[in-house]
Steps between C-alpha positions, in 0.01 A plus 500: 500500500301609798228755416227453758409347835407162344847478337657602830306239703595224256861605510499502879358148502799390287738675737326344801561154349877564530455521877806674649694698241851635547544876479628653185678776691634521855373769732169678570406542132548136426134405545378762252766409244429128535125544453548728201730250334259209565214702353709610199484869595803707409639707787457874457485828689264684264161646597293229333311182606697174517229313310165596359382782725667360810806592701665208683644490851617201697600461867597232747226427756736583785689772313650794682674629187330800340311512175575780257181685409662735255830654404508878445796733543437823688506858371668729411693347214832375625381475860647153551845615384481786750389259772797277425740791513371629830404176683703234324770294676774260400394135521740204519243304293616695192819416324592862452492801734186658358222612732171316549170592657307191597227583752134438585305811604180531691277775628483388867867541586821640355732248334873526587714493189777259575774667703456841346324652799221610271136387486220507249122480561187503291256787562158529338302817445196588293692542179825301528678202649842630605835349585630717782845513653589551865564871423132523394600544134265349244743295291252351255127455461207344308196705400204317655260539212762399240576200717133417524476484115806281483374254762147485359640435152719215637203341680230621256342157471548201725794337667563134551660426840644153541613345826737208548658299774878519502785285632876509478722798437690676223530310174352193664176670608186324381137619455164323519237730345167478686252774425439802280272800545379765263532841664330805353396850592852637583457757779764771464375684809556182702851478356577852617354423845723191526795712389431754771481224758836362390352176358575590141872585478725649233819320392787692357764301320765724338863427426784621277676352203882500508495819290300677768164511312182412693377144491131522594312173573173687538314646797229260610178533702488175703272320744500185707272229356266485800389855428475467127132424479415820690581686177203345313127526553409154349653154540387185322662159504575389140713186557580257773731198506295180481550242770680194361 
């Protein structure tokens, strides 16, 4: 069981000895799932460290897929169901005729919602982060100070950020883990600045069950890997693949 950085480094040496490892899940989240499995960490979405006092994130060195910083549904209660009702659309990717709302929102430009003719955009003010429709209606929001507490609790201690080379696609994708950093001093104000610039984006993934009830996959604050380190004040290398 991994409890500290020494345990982690020893485990990463064992993983490195495997050289290229095949993904345990196809798609963008495959690298994180694979690393967690190899380290013996159970996948979870709770607000708690992955091991010891550390949160774990992994990314491909040339990754353009976004990392999820945190999942937090907006207010007021039931906001996502109302968003689905007003902005949802029928998708041929679903076996039934229920509506879906799959979209990535940013603060630097309105996002068209499929073929509905509607748009949504993120707007930030001193108290709230709002989801605003093209009729200037605030459809949902996050209280900034509550969100600050949630983020700072999530990244209260340190985060281990692992980079790997990748080759292949889908279920045949392979990873070669190269380096890991300890990131600390999460900077919430920097996160808000990146959100306002459109670097941090908000993913909405809502669907419907056949009975019409809402199927919510969670609303995620996401960022591209190349900007990830801007969210932290301190970076220290804690492991590097040894040359063989």
